C-alpha positions as CSV (number, residue, x, y, z in Angstrom):
1,X,97.9,-47.0,61.9
2,X,96.2,-47.1,58.5
3,X,92.8,-47.0,60.2
4,X,93.8,-44.0,62.2
5,X,94.9,-42.2,59.1
6,X,91.5,-43.0,57.4
7,X,89.5,-41.8,60.4
8,X,91.6,-38.6,60.6
9,X,91.1,-38.0,56.9
10,X,87.3,-38.5,57.2
11,X,87.1,-36.2,60.1
12,X,89.1,-33.6,58.2
13,X,86.8,-34.0,55.2
14,X,83.7,-33.7,57.5
15,X,85.1,-30.5,59.0
16,X,85.7,-29.1,55.5
17,X,82.1,-29.9,54.5
18,X,80.8,-28.3,57.7
19,X,82.8,-25.1,57.2
20,X,81.7,-25.1,53.5
21,X,78.1,-25.3,54.6
22,X,78.5,-22.4,57.0
23,X,80.3,-20.3,54.4
24,X,77.6,-21.1,51.8
25,X,74.9,-20.0,54.2
26,X,76.8,-16.7,54.8
27,X,77.2,-16.0,51.1
28,X,73.6,-16.8,50.0
29,X,72.2,-14.9,53.0
30,X,74.3,-11.9,52.1
31,X,73.2,-12.2,48.5
32,X,69.6,-12.1,49.5
33,X,70.2,-9.0,51.6
34,X,72.0,-7.2,48.8
35,X,69.2,-8.0,46.4
36,X,66.5,-6.7,48.7
37,X,68.5,-3.6,49.6
38,X,70.0,-2.6,46.2
39,X,67.6,-3.8,43.5
40,X,65.3,-0.8,44.1
41,X,62.2,-3.0,43.4
42,X,61.9,-5.1,46.6
43,X,59.2,-4.7,49.2
44,X,61.4,-3.4,52.0
45,X,58.5,-2.4,54.1
46,X,57.3,-6.0,54.4
47,X,60.7,-7.6,54.3
48,X,62.4,-5.4,57.0
49,X,62.3,-8.1,59.6
50,X,63.3,-10.8,57.1
51,X,66.4,-8.7,56.4
52,X,67.1,-8.5,60.2
53,X,66.7,-12.3,60.4
54,X,69.2,-12.9,57.6
55,X,71.6,-10.3,59.1
56,X,71.6,-12.1,62.4
57,X,71.9,-15.5,60.7
58,X,75.0,-14.3,58.9
59,X,76.6,-12.9,62.1
60,X,75.9,-16.2,63.9
61,X,77.5,-18.3,61.1
62,X,80.5,-16.0,60.8
63,X,81.2,-16.4,64.5
64,X,80.6,-20.2,64.5
65,X,82.8,-20.5,61.3
66,X,85.6,-18.7,63.1
67,X,85.3,-20.8,66.1
68,X,85.1,-24.1,64.2
69,X,88.2,-23.2,62.1
70,X,90.2,-22.0,65.2
71,X,93.2,-24.3,65.8
72,X,93.0,-23.8,69.5
73,X,90.8,-25.6,71.9
74,X,87.9,-23.2,72.2
75,X,84.9,-23.7,74.5
76,X,81.9,-22.6,72.4
77,X,79.7,-22.1,75.3
78,X,82.0,-19.5,76.8
79,X,82.8,-17.7,73.6
80,X,79.3,-17.8,72.1
81,X,76.6,-17.5,74.8
82,X,73.2,-18.9,74.0
83,X,71.7,-15.6,74.9
84,X,72.7,-14.2,71.5
85,X,70.1,-16.5,69.8
86,X,67.3,-14.8,71.8
87,X,67.3,-11.9,69.4
88,X,65.9,-14.1,66.6
89,X,62.5,-14.7,68.3
90,X,60.9,-11.2,68.0
91,X,62.1,-11.0,64.4
92,X,60.3,-14.2,63.5
93,X,57.1,-13.0,65.1
94,X,57.3,-9.5,63.6
95,X,58.1,-10.7,60.1
96,X,55.1,-13.0,60.1
97,X,52.9,-10.3,61.6
98,X,54.0,-7.8,59.0
99,X,53.2,-10.4,56.2
100,X,49.7,-10.7,57.6
101,X,49.0,-7.0,58.2
102,X,51.3,-5.4,55.6
103,X,52.4,-2.6,57.9
104,X,55.0,-2.0,60.6
105,X,54.2,-0.4,64.0
106,X,57.7,0.9,65.0
107,X,57.0,1.8,68.6
108,X,54.9,-1.2,69.3
109,X,57.5,-3.5,67.7
110,X,60.3,-2.1,69.8
111,X,58.7,-3.5,73.0
112,X,59.4,-7.1,71.7
113,X,63.2,-6.4,71.8
114,X,63.4,-5.1,75.4
115,X,63.6,-8.4,77.1
116,X,66.0,-10.1,74.6
117,X,68.2,-7.0,74.5
118,X,68.3,-6.8,78.3
119,X,69.2,-10.6,78.6
120,X,71.9,-10.3,75.9
121,X,73.4,-7.1,77.3
122,X,73.5,-8.5,80.8
123,X,75.1,-11.8,79.8
124,X,77.8,-10.2,77.5
125,X,78.8,-7.0,79.3
126,X,77.7,-6.6,82.9
127,X,78.2,-10.1,84.3
128,X,78.5,-13.5,82.8
129,X,75.3,-15.3,83.6
130,X,75.7,-19.1,84.0
131,X,75.3,-21.0,80.7
132,X,72.4,-22.9,82.2
133,X,70.4,-19.8,82.9
134,X,71.0,-18.6,79.3
135,X,69.5,-21.9,78.0
136,X,66.5,-21.5,80.3
137,X,65.9,-17.9,79.1
138,X,66.2,-19.0,75.4
139,X,63.9,-21.9,75.9
140,X,61.2,-19.9,77.8
141,X,61.2,-17.0,75.4
142,X,61.2,-19.3,72.4
143,X,58.2,-21.2,73.7
144,X,56.4,-17.9,74.3
145,X,56.8,-16.8,70.7
146,X,55.8,-20.2,69.4
147,X,52.5,-19.7,71.2
148,X,51.8,-16.1,70.2
149,X,52.7,-16.7,66.5
150,X,50.3,-19.6,66.5
151,X,47.6,-17.5,68.0
152,X,48.3,-14.7,65.5
153,X,48.0,-17.0,62.5
154,X,44.9,-18.6,63.8
155,X,43.2,-15.2,64.5
156,X,44.0,-14.1,60.9
157,X,42.6,-17.3,59.4
158,X,39.5,-17.3,61.6
159,X,38.8,-13.7,60.6
160,X,38.9,-14.6,56.9
161,X,41.8,-12.1,56.4
162,X,44.3,-14.7,55.1
163,X,42.8,-15.2,51.6
164,X,46.1,-15.3,49.6
165,X,47.0,-19.0,49.3
166,X,50.7,-18.2,48.5
167,X,50.9,-15.9,51.5
168,X,49.2,-18.6,53.7
169,X,51.7,-21.2,52.5
170,X,54.7,-18.9,53.1
171,X,53.5,-18.0,56.6
172,X,53.0,-21.7,57.5
173,X,56.5,-22.6,56.1
174,X,58.0,-19.8,58.3
175,X,56.2,-21.1,61.3
176,X,57.2,-24.7,60.6
177,X,60.8,-23.7,60.2
178,X,60.7,-21.7,63.5
179,X,59.2,-24.6,65.4
180,X,61.6,-27.1,63.8
181,X,64.7,-25.0,64.7
182,X,63.4,-24.5,68.3
183,X,62.7,-28.1,69.1
184,X,65.8,-29.5,67.3
185,X,67.9,-27.3,69.5
186,X,66.1,-28.7,72.6
187,X,66.5,-32.3,71.5
188,X,70.2,-31.9,70.6
189,X,71.0,-30.1,73.9
190,X,69.2,-32.5,76.2
191,X,70.4,-35.6,74.4
192,X,74.1,-34.5,74.7
193,X,76.3,-34.5,77.7
194,X,75.9,-31.7,80.3
195,X,79.2,-30.1,79.4
196,X,79.3,-31.1,75.8
197,X,79.7,-28.4,73.1
198,X,79.2,-30.8,70.2
199,X,75.4,-30.3,70.3
200,X,75.8,-26.6,69.3
201,X,77.9,-27.5,66.3
202,X,75.4,-30.2,65.3
203,X,72.6,-27.6,65.8
204,X,74.2,-25.1,63.5
205,X,74.8,-27.8,60.9
206,X,71.2,-28.9,61.0
207,X,69.8,-25.3,60.9
208,X,72.1,-24.3,58.1
209,X,70.7,-27.1,56.0
210,X,67.1,-25.9,56.9
211,X,68.1,-22.3,56.0
212,X,69.5,-23.5,52.6
213,X,66.1,-25.0,51.8
214,X,64.4,-21.8,52.8
215,X,66.8,-19.8,50.6
216,X,66.0,-22.1,47.7
217,X,62.2,-21.5,48.3
218,X,62.8,-17.7,48.3
219,X,64.7,-17.8,45.1
220,X,62.0,-19.9,43.4
221,X,59.3,-17.5,44.6
222,X,60.6,-14.0,44.0
223,X,57.2,-12.6,45.2
224,X,58.7,-13.0,48.7
225,X,61.4,-10.5,47.9
226,X,59.5,-8.2,45.6
227,X,56.1,-8.4,47.0
228,X,53.1,-9.7,45.0
229,X,51.9,-6.3,44.1
230,X,55.3,-4.9,43.0
231,X,56.0,-8.1,41.0
232,X,52.7,-8.2,39.2
233,X,53.0,-4.4,38.6
234,X,56.4,-4.9,36.9
235,X,54.8,-7.5,34.6
236,X,52.0,-5.2,33.4
237,X,53.7,-1.8,33.6
238,X,54.3,-1.8,29.8
239,X,50.6,-0.8,29.4
240,X,49.0,2.1,31.0
241,X,46.0,0.0,32.0
242,X,46.2,1.2,35.6
243,X,44.6,4.5,34.5
244,X,41.2,2.7,34.5
245,X,41.6,1.7,38.1
246,X,41.6,3.6,41.4
247,X,43.3,2.1,44.4
248,X,41.3,4.3,46.6
249,X,37.5,4.0,46.5
250,X,36.0,6.3,43.8
251,X,32.8,6.9,45.8
252,X,31.3,6.4,49.2
253,X,30.7,2.7,50.0
254,X,27.2,1.8,50.8
255,X,26.3,-0.1,54.0
256,X,25.6,-3.4,52.1
257,X,29.1,-3.3,50.7
258,X,30.9,-2.6,54.0
259,X,31.2,-6.3,54.7
260,X,33.0,-7.0,51.4
261,X,35.3,-4.0,52.0
262,X,36.3,-5.3,55.4
263,X,37.2,-8.7,53.9
264,X,39.3,-7.6,50.9
265,X,40.7,-4.2,52.1
266,X,44.1,-5.7,52.8
267,X,44.2,-7.3,49.3
268,X,42.5,-4.7,47.2
269,X,45.6,-3.5,45.4
270,X,46.7,-7.1,44.9
271,X,43.4,-8.0,43.3
272,X,43.4,-5.0,41.0
273,X,46.8,-5.9,39.7
274,X,45.7,-9.5,39.2
275,X,42.8,-8.3,37.1
276,X,45.1,-6.0,35.1
277,X,47.3,-9.0,34.4
278,X,44.2,-11.0,33.3
279,X,43.0,-8.2,31.0
280,X,46.5,-8.2,29.3
281,X,46.4,-11.9,28.6
282,X,45.4,-12.2,25.0
283,X,45.1,-16.0,25.1
284,X,42.6,-15.9,28.0
285,X,40.5,-13.3,26.2
286,X,40.3,-15.3,23.0
287,X,39.6,-18.7,24.6
288,X,37.2,-17.7,27.3
289,X,34.1,-15.6,27.8
290,X,35.9,-12.7,29.5
291,X,33.2,-11.8,32.1
292,X,32.8,-11.1,35.8
293,X,32.2,-14.8,36.4
294,X,35.4,-15.7,34.6
295,X,37.5,-13.1,36.5
296,X,36.1,-14.4,39.8
297,X,37.0,-17.9,38.9
298,X,40.6,-16.9,38.0
299,X,41.0,-14.9,41.2
300,X,39.3,-17.6,43.3
301,X,37.1,-15.1,44.9
302,X,33.3,-14.7,44.9
303,X,31.6,-12.9,42.0
304,X,30.3,-10.3,44.5
305,X,33.9,-9.3,45.4
306,X,34.7,-8.7,41.7
307,X,31.6,-6.6,41.3
308,X,32.6,-4.6,44.3
309,X,36.0,-3.8,42.7
310,X,34.2,-2.7,39.5
311,X,31.7,-0.5,41.4
312,X,34.2,1.3,43.6
313,X,37.6,1.0,42.0
314,X,37.1,0.9,38.2
315,X,36.0,3.6,35.8
316,X,34.2,1.1,33.7
317,X,31.3,-1.2,34.8
318,X,29.8,-4.4,33.4
319,X,29.7,-4.7,29.7
320,X,31.7,-1.4,29.3
321,X,34.7,-3.0,31.1
322,X,34.4,-6.2,29.0
323,X,34.5,-4.1,25.8
324,X,37.4,-2.1,27.2
325,X,39.4,-5.3,27.6
326,X,38.7,-6.4,24.0
327,X,39.7,-3.0,22.7
328,X,42.9,-3.1,24.7
329,X,43.7,-6.4,23.0
330,X,43.0,-4.9,19.6
331,X,45.4,-2.1,20.3
332,X,48.1,-4.6,21.2
333,X,47.5,-6.5,18.1
334,X,47.6,-3.4,15.9
335,X,50.8,-2.3,17.5
336,X,52.3,-5.7,16.8
337,X,51.4,-5.5,13.1
338,X,48.2,-7.5,13.0
339,X,46.7,-5.3,10.2
340,X,49.7,-5.6,7.9
341,X,48.1,-8.6,6.3
342,X,44.7,-8.9,7.9
343,X,41.5,-6.9,7.9
344,X,39.7,-4.8,10.5
345,X,36.8,-7.3,10.3
346,X,39.3,-10.1,11.2
347,X,40.6,-8.0,14.1
348,X,37.2,-7.4,15.5
349,X,36.4,-11.1,15.4
350,X,39.8,-12.0,17.0
351,X,39.0,-9.7,19.9
352,X,35.6,-11.2,20.5
353,X,33.3,-8.5,19.0
354,X,30.2,-9.8,17.2
355,X,30.3,-7.1,14.5
356,X,32.7,-4.5,12.9
357,X,30.3,-1.7,14.0
358,X,30.4,-2.6,17.6
359,X,34.1,-2.9,17.6
360,X,34.5,0.4,15.8
361,X,32.2,2.3,18.2
362,X,33.9,0.9,21.3
363,X,37.4,1.5,19.9
364,X,36.6,5.2,19.1
365,X,34.9,5.6,22.5
366,X,38.1,4.6,24.3
367,X,40.7,6.2,22.0
368,X,38.8,9.1,20.3
369,X,40.0,7.8,16.9
370,X,39.1,4.8,14.6
371,X,41.1,1.6,14.4
372,X,42.4,2.7,11.0
373,X,43.5,6.1,12.3
374,X,45.2,4.4,15.3
375,X,47.0,2.0,13.0
376,X,48.3,4.9,10.8
377,X,49.4,6.8,13.9
378,X,51.1,4.0,15.7
379,X,52.3,1.7,12.9
380,X,53.0,3.9,10.0
381,X,49.7,3.2,8.2
382,X,50.6,-0.3,7.0
383,X,47.1,-1.9,6.8
384,X,45.4,-3.8,4.0
385,X,43.1,-2.3,1.5
386,X,40.4,-4.7,2.5
387,X,39.2,-2.6,5.4
């Protein structure tokens, strides 16, 4: 009798943990959706299908949580047809495709939902298709999307379009999760009894754990929610450094540069914001020779690609841009009170200029006033007499 009580208690505890896992998945998924919809800074265009995935996930877990807590003997297969899961497949594909192409083709995208919608509608409302047929439909369509997602990723990689290492890692993680969920469902189904519903509960427990790890990865990498460009832009928006850059080409691209344009056109804005972040990093400017070669090494792209960005997207070229970066640093230092107890000679050396005259000329070229006048204008004139 005591053993029966212990087993019953353990089963009750296991059921509570399972329901807690489902509830936690619902809450965290809902939180992610709210952040992406209400924060005002998220990249909704790219994350549209991620939101759809999370929304479906939440609905699935709400239904399964309701069924698992129902005190009556409920047959999950009857109450929750496998055909509902079929709507996940196009969302996985379209989210990955949007990540790789950065745009949504509405009319073209809708075609991916025709078959899943027809199967789901038929199964739920017109006539109840046998459970076995629903499983066959889910298995077949899932395998189709595994293949086309793989072909999509391979095509982008082979075409040298997928240059962003973080994006590449996120795409492969998504694909790995998709494949893992698909094959775990198959293994659990075919290893269980023909009429058993336990495999479906086990499947939802396993996939909820997988989703929890995916949620953790998203929270640790806010670029996923906000988009790399928007996130970097928020980090550098305190300075008006974007005025030196043009996100559209400033002049007609010559034939010899068309090849580079085709390679980086999807990442041009991203690369520009990365350079802006670099030019605002005072430590890097001080410790390194801030040059085209250095920028190329930091961005992990060829020097020719950086030169292309300067030629067609920046108002300053070559040495003029390097001097611009140094002047911008001097302006930040002045604003932060550098000249309260230091000289302009010290400031010019701190910013990497070889002489006070070179610093003075470049500063006035950018601002129209001298460093002394800039200090008086922006910091109340508190500079040393040793000028």
